[in-house]
C-alpha positions in Angstrom: 13.8 -5.4 91.9 15.1 -6.1 88.5 17.4 -8.7 89.9 14.8 -10.5 91.7 12.5 -10.4 88.6 15.1 -11.9 86.5 15.7 -14.7 89.1 11.9 -15.5 89.4 11.8 -15.5 85.3 14.7 -17.9 85.1 13.1 -20.1 87.7 9.8 -20.0 85.9 11.4 -20.8 82.5 13.2 -23.7 84.2 9.9 -25.0 85.6 8.0 -24.7 82.2 10.9 -26.4 80.4 11.0 -29.2 82.8 7.2 -29.7 82.7 7.4 -29.9 79.0 10.3 -32.3 79.2 8.5 -34.6 81.6 5.3 -34.5 79.4 7.2 -35.3 76.4 9.3 -38.0 78.0 6.0 -39.5 79.5 4.2 -39.5 76.1 7.2 -41.0 74.3 7.2 -43.8 76.9 3.5 -44.5 76.5 3.9 -44.6 72.6 7.2 -46.6 72.6 6.9 -50.2 71.9 8.0 -52.4 75.0 10.7 -54.1 72.6 12.6 -50.9 72.5 13.3 -50.9 76.3 16.7 -52.3 77.3 16.5 -55.7 79.2 18.2 -56.3 82.4 18.9 -59.2 84.7 19.8 -59.1 88.5 22.9 -60.9 89.5 23.3 -60.8 93.3 23.3 -57.2 94.2 24.0 -55.9 90.7 21.7 -55.3 87.9 23.1 -56.1 84.5 21.6 -54.3 81.4 21.6 -56.3 78.1 20.8 -55.1 74.6 21.7 -56.1 70.9 23.9 -53.8 69.0 23.9 -53.5 65.3 27.0 -54.9 63.8 29.9 -52.5 63.0 31.3 -52.4 59.6 35.0 -52.0 59.2 36.1 -51.2 55.7 39.8 -52.0 54.6 41.9 -50.3 51.9 43.1 -52.6 49.2 46.2 -51.7 47.4 45.4 -50.2 43.8 45.5 -52.9 41.3 46.9 -52.2 37.8 46.1 -53.8 34.4 43.4 -53.5 31.9 40.8 -55.7 33.5 41.2 -54.0 36.8 40.7 -50.6 35.2 37.5 -51.9 33.5 36.3 -53.3 36.9 36.9 -50.1 38.7 35.1 -48.2 36.2 32.2 -50.3 36.4 31.8 -50.1 40.2 32.1 -46.4 39.8 29.5 -46.1 37.2 27.2 -48.6 38.9 27.2 -46.4 41.9 26.1 -43.5 39.8 23.3 -45.2 37.9 21.8 -47.9 39.9 19.7 -45.4 42.0 18.1 -44.0 39.1 17.0 -47.6 37.8 15.6 -48.2 41.2 13.6 -44.8 40.6 12.5 -46.1 37.3 11.2 -49.2 38.7 9.0 -47.3 41.2 7.9 -45.1 38.5 6.9 -47.8 36.0 5.0 -49.6 38.7 3.2 -46.5 39.6 2.5 -45.5 36.0 1.3 -49.1 35.3 -0.9 -49.4 38.5 -2.6 -45.8 37.7 -3.4 -46.8 34.0 -4.8 -50.3 35.2 -6.8 -48.8 38.0 -8.3 -45.9 36.2 -8.7 -47.9 33.1 -7.4 -44.9 31.2 -8.6 -44.6 27.5 -6.1 -43.5 24.8 -6.4 -39.7 25.0 -6.3 -39.5 28.9 -3.6 -42.1 28.9 -1.4 -40.0 26.7 -2.1 -36.9 28.7 -1.0 -38.9 32.0 2.0 -40.2 30.3 3.0 -36.8 28.8 2.5 -35.1 32.2 4.7 -38.0 34.0 7.2 -37.5 31.4 7.5 -33.7 32.0 7.9 -34.2 35.7 10.7 -36.8 35.0 12.3 -34.2 33.0 12.1 -31.6 35.6 13.4 -33.7 38.2 16.1 -35.6 36.5 17.4 -33.5 33.3 20.3 -32.0 35.2 21.6 -35.1 36.9 21.0 -37.0 33.5 23.1 -34.4 31.8 26.1 -35.3 34.0 26.1 -38.9 33.0 28.7 -40.2 30.6 28.0 -42.2 27.6 29.2 -45.5 29.2 27.1 -44.8 32.4 24.1 -44.0 30.2 24.5 -47.3 28.7 24.8 -49.2 32.0 21.7 -47.3 33.1 19.8 -48.7 30.4 20.9 -52.3 31.3 19.9 -51.7 34.9 16.4 -50.2 33.8 16.0 -53.4 31.8 16.9 -55.5 34.9 14.7 -53.7 37.3 11.6 -53.2 35.1 11.8 -56.5 33.2 11.7 -54.9 29.8 14.3 -53.2 27.6 14.2 -49.5 27.2 13.1 -49.8 23.6 10.0 -51.6 24.7 9.3 -49.2 27.6 9.3 -46.1 25.0 7.3 -48.1 22.5 4.8 -49.2 25.3 4.3 -45.5 26.7 4.8 -43.5 23.5 4.9 -45.3 20.2 6.9 -47.2 17.9 8.1 -44.2 16.0 9.7 -42.7 19.2 11.1 -46.0 20.1 12.9 -46.1 16.7 14.0 -42.6 17.0 15.8 -43.2 20.0 17.1 -46.4 19.0 18.9 -44.7 16.3 20.3 -42.1 18.7 21.5 -45.0 21.0 23.2 -46.7 18.1 25.2 -43.6 17.3 26.6 -43.7 20.8 27.5 -47.4 20.5 24.6 -48.7 22.5 21.3 -50.8 21.8 18.2 -50.1 23.5 16.8 -53.6 22.2 19.4 -55.6 23.9 18.3 -57.7 26.8 20.0 -57.8 30.2 22.0 -60.9 30.5 22.6 -61.7 34.1 24.2 -65.1 33.4 26.2 -63.9 30.4 28.0 -60.9 29.8 26.1 -59.0 32.4 27.2 -61.2 35.3 29.7 -58.7 36.8 26.7 -56.1 36.9 24.5 -58.6 38.5 27.2 -59.4 41.2 27.2 -55.7 42.1 23.4 -55.6 42.5 23.6 -58.7 44.7 26.2 -56.7 46.9 24.0 -53.7 46.8 20.9 -55.7 48.2 23.1 -57.3 50.8 24.5 -54.0 52.1 28.1 -54.9 51.1 28.5 -52.5 48.0 29.6 -49.7 50.3 32.4 -51.7 51.6 33.5 -52.8 48.3 33.4 -49.2 46.8 35.4 -48.1 49.9 38.1 -50.7 49.6 38.5 -49.7 45.9 38.5 -46.0 46.0 39.2 -45.2 49.7 36.1 -43.1 50.1 32.4 -43.8 50.1 30.3 -43.8 47.1 28.6 -40.7 45.9 25.0 -39.9 47.4 22.7 -39.6 44.4 19.9 -37.3 45.1 16.6 -39.0 44.3 13.4 -37.4 45.0 11.5 -39.2 47.8 8.4 -39.7 45.3 10.6 -42.0 43.3 11.7 -44.4 46.2 
């Protein structure tokens, strides 16, 4: 009796699972765009299925180069991989803050409260990863934020806080050999950085990083709300 019950139970379970699977498959077909089905053509008595496959990327390992300029370039590529995702997050955040202030027509008091709230949220989300950046990575991040946002870090602080705060952080930056007021120069001294941005935008940066370091670039954890 027990054996027969187990057999019936297994049979019933299989039937239920099959029904769920068939229903799920039918719903998927009903919701799937026609373009997602594989195309085919009939040649004689054969049916030939055709589809377009995404390109495969093949990365090559380049021999390690020596010399001061190469070391400088390796350091730039590595630092860029660690900082550019944060610059993109900054662009998204500044756009969101500006849009909110403009849409809600916030007065000075409410505007300051909103900015302070966003500042606290930023601190909670990014304090730990920011602590892990080196001085040179922090300087590079300032340049990349300037590029993405369209104004220097000094002006960002001045616009959202005040001139005194901007002056204070400019003084701190000077101690570490950086300048928050210095604009991004894509056609001059920042041209190597601009070339890395172009490679990032075209999906080629990962291949460059692999060819130089024989491993993929680090994955930076950026909360989805900043993307």
